[in-house]
PAMIZA-7454 format. One record per residue (C-alpha): x, y, z; residue number from 1. Coordinates in nm, 2 decimals. Layout:
{pt {X, Y, Z}, NUM} ...
# end
This chain:
{pt {4.77, 7.89, 8.73}, 1} {pt {5.15, 7.88, 8.66}, 2} {pt {5.31, 8.21, 8.59}, 3} {pt {5.44, 8.20, 8.22}, 4} {pt {5.69, 8.47, 8.30}, 5} {pt {5.83, 8.29, 8.61}, 6} {pt {6.21, 8.34, 8.61}, 7} {pt {6.20, 8.59, 8.33}, 8} {pt {6.30, 8.96, 8.33}, 9} {pt {6.04, 9.17, 8.14}, 10} {pt {5.99, 9.54, 8.09}, 11} {pt {5.68, 9.53, 8.31}, 12} {pt {5.85, 9.34, 8.59}, 13} {pt {6.14, 9.59, 8.59}, 14} {pt {5.90, 9.88, 8.60}, 15} {pt {5.71, 9.73, 8.89}, 16} {pt {6.03, 9.69, 9.09}, 17} {pt {6.16, 10.04, 9.00}, 18} {pt {5.83, 10.20, 9.11}, 19} {pt {5.91, 10.09, 9.47}, 20} {pt {6.21, 10.32, 9.51}, 21} {pt {6.15, 10.57, 9.79}, 22} {pt {5.79, 10.47, 9.85}, 23} {pt {5.87, 10.32, 10.19}, 24} {pt {6.05, 10.63, 10.30}, 25} {pt {5.75, 10.87, 10.26}, 26} {pt {5.55, 10.89, 10.59}, 27} {pt {5.24, 10.99, 10.38}, 28} {pt {5.23, 10.63, 10.25}, 29} {pt {5.18, 10.48, 10.60}, 30} {pt {4.90, 10.44, 10.85}, 31} {pt {4.92, 10.58, 11.20}, 32} {pt {5.08, 10.34, 11.46}, 33} {pt {4.85, 10.04, 11.51}, 34} {pt {4.97, 9.94, 11.85}, 35} {pt {4.90, 10.08, 12.20}, 36} {pt {5.23, 10.26, 12.29}, 37} {pt {5.18, 10.15, 12.66}, 38} {pt {5.18, 9.79, 12.56}, 39} {pt {5.44, 9.81, 12.29}, 40} {pt {5.80, 9.68, 12.32}, 41} {pt {6.10, 9.73, 12.08}, 42} {pt {6.12, 9.44, 11.84}, 43} {pt {6.48, 9.37, 11.71}, 44} {pt {6.51, 9.11, 11.44}, 45} {pt {6.79, 8.88, 11.32}, 46} {pt {6.98, 8.58, 11.45}, 47} {pt {7.12, 8.78, 11.74}, 48} {pt {6.87, 9.02, 11.92}, 49} {pt {7.14, 9.16, 12.14}, 50} {pt {7.52, 9.17, 12.13}, 51} {pt {7.66, 8.92, 12.37}, 52} {pt {8.01, 8.78, 12.44}, 53} {pt {7.89, 8.43, 12.33}, 54} {pt {7.72, 8.56, 12.01}, 55} {pt {8.03, 8.76, 11.91}, 56} {pt {8.27, 8.47, 11.98}, 57} {pt {8.05, 8.23, 11.78}, 58} {pt {8.05, 8.47, 11.49}, 59} {pt {8.43, 8.53, 11.50}, 60} {pt {8.51, 8.16, 11.53}, 61} {pt {8.27, 8.09, 11.24}, 62} {pt {8.50, 8.27, 11.00}, 63} {pt {8.82, 8.12, 11.15}, 64} {pt {8.93, 8.40, 11.38}, 65} {pt {9.00, 8.42, 11.76}, 66} {pt {9.10, 8.78, 11.81}, 67} {pt {9.08, 8.85, 12.18}, 68} {pt {8.94, 9.20, 12.10}, 69} {pt {8.62, 9.02, 12.01}, 70} {pt {8.65, 8.69, 12.20}, 71} {pt {8.78, 8.78, 12.54}, 72} {pt {8.59, 9.05, 12.74}, 73} {pt {8.87, 9.08, 13.00}, 74} {pt {9.13, 9.15, 12.73}, 75} {pt {8.89, 9.39, 12.55}, 76} {pt {8.84, 9.59, 12.87}, 77} {pt {9.21, 9.68, 12.86}, 78} {pt {9.19, 9.81, 12.50}, 79} {pt {9.11, 10.17, 12.39}, 80} {pt {8.75, 10.05, 12.36}, 81} {pt {8.72, 9.97, 12.73}, 82} {pt {8.51, 9.67, 12.67}, 83} {pt {8.40, 9.40, 12.42}, 84} {pt {8.31, 9.51, 12.07}, 85} {pt {8.19, 9.31, 11.77}, 86} {pt {8.37, 9.30, 11.44}, 87} {pt {8.22, 9.53, 11.17}, 88} {pt {8.02, 9.28, 10.97}, 89} {pt {7.86, 9.13, 11.28}, 90} {pt {7.57, 9.36, 11.18}, 91} {pt {7.47, 9.08, 10.93}, 92} {pt {7.38, 8.86, 11.22}, 93} {pt {7.14, 9.11, 11.38}, 94} {pt {6.92, 9.18, 11.08}, 95} {pt {6.65, 9.00, 10.88}, 96} {pt {6.48, 9.17, 10.59}, 97} {pt {6.11, 9.23, 10.64}, 98} {pt {5.84, 9.04, 10.46}, 99} {pt {5.71, 9.22, 10.15}, 100} {pt {5.36, 9.24, 10.31}, 101} {pt {5.49, 9.38, 10.64}, 102} {pt {5.69, 9.69, 10.55}, 103} {pt {5.69, 9.95, 10.83}, 104} {pt {5.80, 10.31, 10.84}, 105} {pt {6.03, 10.26, 11.14}, 106} {pt {6.29, 10.00, 11.22}, 107} {pt {6.15, 9.83, 11.53}, 108} {pt {6.24, 10.08, 11.80}, 109} {pt {5.90, 10.26, 11.78}, 110} {pt {5.54, 10.15, 11.74}, 111} {pt {5.51, 10.03, 11.37}, 112} {pt {5.34, 10.22, 11.10}, 113} {pt {5.24, 10.00, 10.82}, 114} {pt {5.18, 10.08, 10.45}, 115} {pt {4.83, 10.20, 10.35}, 116} {pt {4.64, 9.92, 10.17}, 117} {pt {4.67, 10.07, 9.83}, 118} {pt {5.04, 10.12, 9.86}, 119} {pt {5.09, 9.78, 10.02}, 120} {pt {4.98, 9.62, 9.69}, 121} {pt {5.28, 9.77, 9.52}, 122} {pt {5.51, 9.57, 9.75}, 123} {pt {5.33, 9.24, 9.72}, 124} {pt {5.56, 8.97, 9.59}, 125} {pt {5.90, 8.99, 9.41}, 126} {pt {5.85, 9.11, 9.06}, 127} {pt {6.17, 8.92, 8.96}, 128} {pt {6.09, 8.60, 9.14}, 129} {pt {6.25, 8.29, 9.00}, 130} {pt {6.55, 8.47, 8.87}, 131} {pt {6.90, 8.39, 8.99}, 132} {pt {7.07, 8.64, 9.23}, 133} {pt {7.44, 8.69, 9.28}, 134} {pt {7.59, 8.95, 9.52}, 135} {pt {7.80, 9.18, 9.30}, 136} {pt {7.91, 9.47, 9.52}, 137} {pt {7.88, 9.56, 9.88}, 138} {pt {7.97, 9.91, 10.02}, 139} {pt {7.99, 9.97, 10.39}, 140} {pt {8.02, 10.29, 10.60}, 141} {pt {8.08, 10.21, 10.97}, 142} {pt {8.01, 10.49, 11.22}, 143} {pt {8.05, 10.31, 11.55}, 144} {pt {8.11, 9.96, 11.68}, 145} {pt {7.85, 9.74, 11.84}, 146} {pt {7.91, 9.68, 12.21}, 147} {pt {7.80, 9.42, 12.45}, 148} {pt {7.43, 9.48, 12.54}, 149} {pt {7.35, 9.67, 12.22}, 150} {pt {7.04, 9.60, 12.02}, 151} {pt {7.02, 9.69, 11.65}, 152} {pt {6.74, 9.84, 11.46}, 153} {pt {6.73, 9.87, 11.08}, 154} {pt {6.56, 10.01, 10.78}, 155} {pt {6.61, 9.85, 10.44}, 156} {pt {6.50, 10.03, 10.12}, 157} {pt {6.54, 10.00, 9.75}, 158} {pt {6.78, 10.26, 9.61}, 159} {pt {6.82, 10.18, 9.24}, 160} {pt {6.73, 9.94, 8.96}, 161} {pt {6.94, 9.93, 8.65}, 162} {pt {6.93, 9.70, 8.35}, 163} {pt {7.27, 9.56, 8.24}, 164} {pt {7.38, 9.32, 7.97}, 165} {pt {7.44, 8.97, 8.10}, 166} {pt {7.74, 8.78, 7.98}, 167} {pt {7.56, 8.46, 8.07}, 168} {pt {7.28, 8.52, 7.82}, 169} {pt {6.94, 8.65, 7.89}, 170} {pt {6.85, 8.98, 8.06}, 171} {pt {7.00, 9.10, 8.38}, 172} {pt {6.91, 9.37, 8.63}, 173} {pt {7.14, 9.53, 8.90}, 174} {pt {6.93, 9.59, 9.21}, 175} {pt {7.08, 9.81, 9.48}, 176} {pt {6.95, 9.81, 9.83}, 177} {pt {7.03, 10.04, 10.11}, 178} {pt {7.04, 9.93, 10.47}, 179} {pt {7.09, 10.17, 10.77}, 180} {pt {7.12, 10.05, 11.13}, 181} {pt {7.11, 10.22, 11.47}, 182} {pt {7.13, 10.11, 11.83}, 183} {pt {6.89, 10.15, 12.12}, 184} {pt {7.03, 10.49, 12.19}, 185} {pt {6.93, 10.60, 11.83}, 186} {pt {7.30, 10.63, 11.74}, 187} {pt {7.37, 10.53, 11.38}, 188} {pt {7.59, 10.22, 11.35}, 189} {pt {7.63, 10.17, 10.98}, 190} {pt {7.51, 10.23, 10.62}, 191} {pt {7.53, 9.96, 10.36}, 192} {pt {7.48, 9.97, 9.99}, 193} {pt {7.44, 9.62, 9.83}, 194} {pt {7.41, 9.54, 9.46}, 195} {pt {7.27, 9.20, 9.35}, 196} {pt {7.27, 9.09, 8.99}, 197} {pt {6.94, 8.93, 8.90}, 198} {pt {6.96, 8.71, 8.59}, 199} {pt {6.75, 8.47, 8.40}, 200} {pt {6.88, 8.13, 8.51}, 201} {pt {7.10, 7.92, 8.27}, 202} {pt {7.18, 7.57, 8.37}, 203} {pt {7.54, 7.46, 8.32}, 204} {pt {7.59, 7.21, 8.03}, 205} {pt {7.93, 7.07, 7.93}, 206} {pt {8.11, 7.35, 8.11}, 207} {pt {7.90, 7.63, 7.96}, 208} {pt {7.61, 7.83, 8.09}, 209} {pt {7.33, 7.78, 7.84}, 210} {pt {7.61, 7.71, 7.58}, 211} {pt {7.71, 8.08, 7.60}, 212} {pt {7.99, 8.12, 7.86}, 213} {pt {8.24, 7.88, 7.99}, 214} {pt {8.21, 7.88, 8.37}, 215} {pt {8.49, 7.90, 8.62}, 216} {pt {8.61, 7.54, 8.69}, 217} {pt {8.61, 7.38, 9.03}, 218} {pt {8.92, 7.33, 9.23}, 219} {pt {9.17, 7.05, 9.16}, 220} {pt {9.28, 6.80, 9.43}, 221} {pt {9.57, 6.94, 9.63}, 222} {pt {9.92, 6.80, 9.65}, 223} {pt {10.10, 6.75, 9.98}, 224} {pt {10.33, 7.04, 9.89}, 225} {pt {10.04, 7.27, 9.84}, 226} {pt {9.88, 7.18, 10.17}, 227} {pt {10.21, 7.23, 10.34}, 228} {pt {10.23, 7.58, 10.20}, 229} {pt {9.88, 7.66, 10.33}, 230} {pt {9.97, 7.52, 10.68}, 231} {pt {10.29, 7.72, 10.69}, 232} {pt {10.09, 8.04, 10.61}, 233} {pt {9.85, 7.96, 10.90}, 234} {pt {10.14, 7.90, 11.13}, 235} {pt {10.31, 8.23, 11.04}, 236} {pt {10.00, 8.45, 11.11}, 237} {pt {10.04, 8.73, 11.36}, 238} {pt {9.82, 9.02, 11.46}, 239} {pt {9.91, 9.37, 11.57}, 240} {pt {9.69, 9.36, 11.87}, 241} {pt {9.77, 9.60, 12.16}, 242} {pt {10.07, 9.75, 11.98}, 243} {pt {9.94, 10.09, 11.86}, 244} {pt {9.99, 10.17, 11.49}, 245} {pt {10.00, 10.54, 11.45}, 246} {pt {9.90, 10.72, 11.13}, 247} {pt {10.24, 10.89, 11.11}, 248} {pt {10.42, 10.56, 11.09}, 249} {pt {10.23, 10.42, 10.79}, 250} {pt {10.41, 10.43, 10.45}, 251} {pt {10.22, 10.44, 10.12}, 252} {pt {10.31, 10.13, 9.93}, 253} {pt {10.37, 9.91, 10.23}, 254} {pt {10.23, 9.56, 10.21}, 255} {pt {9.99, 9.41, 10.46}, 256} {pt {10.08, 9.07, 10.60}, 257} {pt {9.88, 8.82, 10.41}, 258} {pt {9.63, 8.57, 10.53}, 259} {pt {9.49, 8.24, 10.40}, 260} {pt {9.15, 8.09, 10.42}, 261} {pt {9.11, 7.75, 10.28}, 262} {pt {9.09, 7.51, 10.12}, 263} {pt {8.72, 7.59, 10.16}, 264} {pt {8.52, 7.29, 10.29}, 265} {pt {8.15, 7.24, 10.32}, 266} {pt {8.23, 7.22, 10.69}, 267} {pt {8.35, 7.58, 10.68}, 268} {pt {8.03, 7.69, 10.52}, 269} {pt {7.83, 7.52, 10.79}, 270} {pt {8.04, 7.68, 11.07}, 271} {pt {8.00, 8.02, 10.91}, 272} {pt {7.62, 7.98, 10.91}, 273} {pt {7.64, 7.86, 11.27}, 274} {pt {7.79, 8.20, 11.38}, 275} {pt {7.65, 8.42, 11.11}, 276} {pt {7.30, 8.28, 11.16}, 277} {pt {7.00, 8.34, 10.95}, 278} {pt {7.08, 8.67, 10.78}, 279} {pt {7.00, 8.47, 10.47}, 280} {pt {6.70, 8.29, 10.61}, 281} {pt {6.72, 7.92, 10.66}, 282} {pt {6.46, 7.74, 10.87}, 283} {pt {6.42, 7.38, 11.01}, 284} {pt {6.11, 7.15, 10.99}, 285} {pt {5.79, 7.32, 11.10}, 286} {pt {5.95, 7.67, 11.08}, 287} {pt {6.05, 7.59, 10.72}, 288} {pt {5.69, 7.48, 10.65}, 289} {pt {5.56, 7.81, 10.79}, 290} {pt {5.81, 8.01, 10.59}, 291} {pt {5.72, 7.82, 10.27}, 292} {pt {5.36, 7.91, 10.32}, 293} {pt {5.45, 8.27, 10.37}, 294} {pt {5.70, 8.29, 10.08}, 295} {pt {5.66, 8.00, 9.84}, 296} {pt {5.92, 8.14, 9.60}, 297} {pt {6.20, 8.07, 9.85}, 298} {pt {6.16, 7.70, 9.80}, 299} {pt {6.21, 7.46, 9.50}, 300} {pt {6.19, 7.07, 9.49}, 301} {pt {6.52, 6.89, 9.57}, 302} {pt {6.62, 6.55, 9.43}, 303} {pt {6.36, 6.39, 9.65}, 304} {pt {6.09, 6.63, 9.53}, 305} {pt {6.09, 6.79, 9.88}, 306} {pt {6.07, 7.17, 9.89}, 307} {pt {6.40, 7.31, 9.99}, 308} {pt {6.55, 7.66, 10.03}, 309} {pt {6.67, 7.81, 9.71}, 310} {pt {7.00, 7.93, 9.87}, 311} {pt {7.11, 7.57, 9.91}, 312} {pt {7.35, 7.63, 9.62}, 313} {pt {7.60, 7.70, 9.90}, 314} {pt {7.58, 7.33, 10.02}, 315} {pt {7.39, 7.14, 9.74}, 316} {pt {7.62, 7.06, 9.44}, 317} {pt {7.33, 6.96, 9.21}, 318} {pt {7.14, 7.28, 9.28}, 319} {pt {7.46, 7.49, 9.24}, 320} {pt {7.50, 7.35, 8.89}, 321} {pt {7.14, 7.41, 8.81}, 322} {pt {7.17, 7.78, 8.89}, 323} {pt {7.48, 7.82, 8.68}, 324} {pt {7.78, 7.74, 8.90}, 325} {pt {8.02, 7.44, 8.87}, 326} {pt {8.03, 7.38, 9.24}, 327} {pt {7.89, 7.49, 9.58}, 328} {pt {8.03, 7.83, 9.68}, 329} {pt {8.07, 8.07, 9.97}, 330} {pt {7.89, 8.39, 10.07}, 331} {pt {8.01, 8.74, 9.97}, 332} {pt {7.96, 8.85, 10.33}, 333} {pt {8.21, 8.58, 10.43}, 334} {pt {8.48, 8.73, 10.21}, 335} {pt {8.40, 9.08, 10.33}, 336} {pt {8.44, 8.96, 10.68}, 337} {pt {8.78, 8.80, 10.60}, 338} {pt {8.89, 9.13, 10.44}, 339} {pt {8.80, 9.32, 10.76}, 340} {pt {9.00, 9.06, 10.96}, 341} {pt {9.30, 9.13, 10.73}, 342} {pt {9.28, 9.50, 10.80}, 343} {pt {9.22, 9.48, 11.17}, 344} {pt {9.51, 9.22, 11.22}, 345} {pt {9.74, 9.48, 11.05}, 346} {pt {9.60, 9.80, 11.21}, 347} {pt {9.56, 9.67, 11.57}, 348} {pt {9.32, 9.72, 11.85}, 349} {pt {9.33, 10.10, 11.84}, 350} {pt {9.21, 10.12, 11.48}, 351} {pt {8.86, 10.13, 11.33}, 352} {pt {8.75, 10.04, 10.98}, 353} {pt {8.53, 10.33, 10.85}, 354} {pt {8.45, 10.19, 10.51}, 355} {pt {8.48, 9.88, 10.29}, 356} {pt {8.39, 9.84, 9.93}, 357} {pt {8.41, 9.50, 9.78}, 358} {pt {8.32, 9.35, 9.44}, 359} {pt {8.28, 8.98, 9.39}, 360} {pt {8.39, 8.89, 9.04}, 361} {pt {8.45, 8.51, 9.07}, 362} {pt {8.31, 8.23, 9.26}, 363} {pt {8.49, 8.09, 9.57}, 364} {pt {8.40, 7.73, 9.54}, 365} {pt {8.42, 7.45, 9.79}, 366} {pt {8.78, 7.33, 9.74}, 367} {pt {8.92, 7.68, 9.66}, 368} {pt {9.18, 7.85, 9.87}, 369} {pt {9.16, 8.23, 9.93}, 370} {pt {9.47, 8.43, 9.99}, 371} {pt {9.40, 8.77, 10.15}, 372} {pt {9.64, 9.05, 10.04}, 373} {pt {9.66, 9.42, 10.07}, 374} {pt {9.87, 9.74, 10.05}, 375} {pt {9.86, 10.10, 10.16}, 376} {pt {9.76, 10.32, 9.87}, 377} {pt {9.70, 10.65, 10.05}, 378} {pt {9.71, 10.87, 10.36}, 379} {pt {9.48, 11.16, 10.41}, 380} {pt {9.31, 11.38, 10.67}, 381} {pt {8.94, 11.36, 10.59}, 382} {pt {8.80, 11.67, 10.75}, 383} {pt {9.13, 11.69, 10.94}, 384} {pt {9.09, 11.33, 11.07}, 385} {pt {9.38, 11.09, 11.00}, 386} {pt {9.28, 10.81, 10.77}, 387} {pt {9.46, 10.54, 10.57}, 388} {pt {9.34, 10.40, 10.24}, 389} {pt {9.40, 10.04, 10.15}, 390} {pt {9.37, 9.82, 9.85}, 391} {pt {9.28, 9.47, 9.96}, 392} {pt {9.17, 9.17, 9.77}, 393} {pt {9.09, 8.80, 9.77}, 394} {pt {9.30, 8.58, 9.54}, 395} {pt {9.24, 8.21, 9.47}, 396} {pt {9.49, 7.93, 9.44}, 397} {pt {9.52, 8.00, 9.06}, 398} {pt {9.64, 8.36, 9.13}, 399} {pt {9.30, 8.50, 9.01}, 400} {pt {9.16, 8.80, 9.20}, 401} {pt {8.81, 8.69, 9.31}, 402} {pt {8.71, 9.00, 9.52}, 403} {pt {8.89, 9.33, 9.48}, 404} {pt {8.82, 9.58, 9.75}, 405} {pt {8.91, 9.91, 9.91}, 406} {pt {8.91, 10.00, 10.27}, 407} {pt {8.96, 10.31, 10.48}, 408} {pt {9.08, 10.27, 10.84}, 409} {pt {9.10, 10.53, 11.11}, 410} {pt {9.42, 10.53, 11.31}, 411} {pt {9.54, 10.74, 11.61}, 412} {pt {9.78, 11.02, 11.55}, 413} {pt {10.07, 11.12, 11.76}, 414} {pt {9.98, 11.48, 11.70}, 415} {pt {9.60, 11.46, 11.74}, 416} {pt {9.57, 11.20, 12.01}, 417} {pt {9.31, 10.92, 12.03}, 418} {pt {9.11, 10.77, 11.75}, 419} {pt {8.87, 11.01, 11.58}, 420} {pt {8.54, 10.84, 11.48}, 421} {pt {8.35, 10.92, 11.16}, 422} {pt {8.04, 11.13, 11.15}, 423} {pt {7.74, 11.02, 10.94}, 424} {pt {7.61, 11.26, 10.68}, 425} {pt {7.27, 11.27, 10.85}, 426} {pt {7.14, 11.21, 11.20}, 427} {pt {6.81, 11.05, 11.10}, 428} {pt {6.83, 10.69, 10.96}, 429} {pt {6.57, 10.75, 10.69}, 430} {pt {6.72, 11.08, 10.59}, 431} {pt {7.04, 10.89, 10.52}, 432} {pt {6.86, 10.65, 10.28}, 433} {pt {6.69, 10.95, 10.11}, 434} {pt {7.03, 11.10, 10.05}, 435} {pt {7.15, 10.78, 9.90}, 436} {pt {6.86, 10.77, 9.65}, 437} {pt {6.93, 11.12, 9.54}, 438} {pt {7.30, 11.06, 9.51}, 439} {pt {7.25, 10.75, 9.29}, 440} {pt {7.00, 10.94, 9.07}, 441} {pt {7.24, 11.23, 9.03}, 442} {pt {7.55, 11.01, 8.95}, 443} {pt {7.36, 10.75, 8.74}, 444} {pt {7.53, 10.48, 8.95}, 445} 
# end
């Protein structure tokens, strides 16, 4: 029987989602391990199961970068890292969210403990299925880089559910997830807080979403002069590389050399997916059939009445319009990756991005050009450790800021010596997520 509330946000559906917070972090809600430890092997997920030189290079090339720190193992061996490392957001390519009916207590590096039957029912299905979802804000804390040979294990948990007023009409819910990752040595790699806005869908009609809000227009055709300006910006790009940037030499107010990405083509979206992989799951042929059986809500009929993945708004113009956009658009994770490139190109090989917080306020459509800009807004010693605070942002060809962000970068100091890496606030991955839930409750964020 069809669900009469499909695609709607109701009090009951919000309550069901909110009731999941913290449940999958309580060991009392899980069965004992159900596998023989002697026959069990670690089970990493994601597009990449291990950090390899090829995997990192494909990822980096997929967002339009060729930094030898990431692409050339021989060059990387001569840097302060003494070997190949992956860019910060490579973590996306090494993680896939678990199925709702297969939530475990661990993260794949120990025999799994599955939810007890009664508790498992609380996680069956998405209470807000059928609603639209837009990435609103991503916050990263990076504790150490991924190196060649590393595996990644992860735990994802719901941190907060907050109702907000939607400017597009209908109800909206801000859903914040936490993701913590660690390597095969049980060393924490990163913490991520991501907020997605779940809205009741409104189809675009005559430039308005449900007649309520005028949507952002698509790009106009480019003139030869505009394309020449973009080409000149590409030609002028330089990176700091092996030249060490010391904390003492940074001046508050100085501008970061800009970068350009665009005009965005559908080809660029495909190439990003080729390196980025299936962090937002896409499947082919029989694998798509199997996924559709497992999670029917991920598929809707296309123009040929064939079930197709709902995230095709990134490459299917008709579906993009149906979900409220005027054109196909990029991924928030792509812009976050570009911003990391902007920072690393300025800071050099001896630096390390310790945090990034980005908001996505406008679409970046196919045809749009993104100019990456930034400036130094602060210098501190966090716990005695030299850090630089940056304001960075994405700006489109109309001069509109599409994604404002802040970043913190660790730099070496002439007085203190080599780069000092950050320490996570907890050693255990699940303790880190529990701290986040408590923090968000106390702040009302």
